[in-house]
N, C-alpha and C positions, 0 to 999 in steps of 0.2 A: 972214088976214094971216100972212106968214112970221115966223119967230122973229127976235127982235132979235139982231144979231151979237154974239157973245161974243169980244171982242178979246183978252181974257186967255187964253182957251183956244186961239185961233188963234196967238197969240204963243208959248205954251208948246209947241204942236205944231211950230212952226218951229224953236224952240230945240232940241227933242228930235231932230228930223231932222238939224239942223246938228251936234249933238253926236255922233249916231250916225255920220254921214259922217266926222267928224273921227277917231273911234275906228277906223273901218275903214281910213282912210288911214294912221294910225299903225301899225296891225297889219300892213298891207302893207309899210310901210317897214321895220319890225322883221324881218319874214320875209325880205325882200330882203337886209338887212344880214347876217342870220344865214347866208343862202345864200352870199353873197360871202365871209364869214369862213370858212365851211367849205371853200369852193373854194380860198381862199388857203392854208389849213392843209394841204389835200390836195396842193397843188402844191409847197409848200415842203419840201425834203428835211430829214430829221431829222439830228441830229449823228451822225457816224460812218457814215451810210448813203450818203454820196456816193462814187461810183466815182472813181478817180484820173483826172485830166484828161490829155490828150495831153502828153507830155514830163515828166510827174511819175512818180516811181518809187514803188512800194509798199514800205514799210519792212519788210514781213514776210519 
């Protein structure tokens, strides 16, 4: 005769898998946010680094 089902163990396994999936999703979202933030900082010019636009004169 097979073993009697252990519902508490099955439930804890499902909860563990669910929590692991949630952590992986959160990690992925944080990595993507950090990558977007780094891209935005790389694209944004720093103060004083912008070349003069057409029609503007350089005060130097």
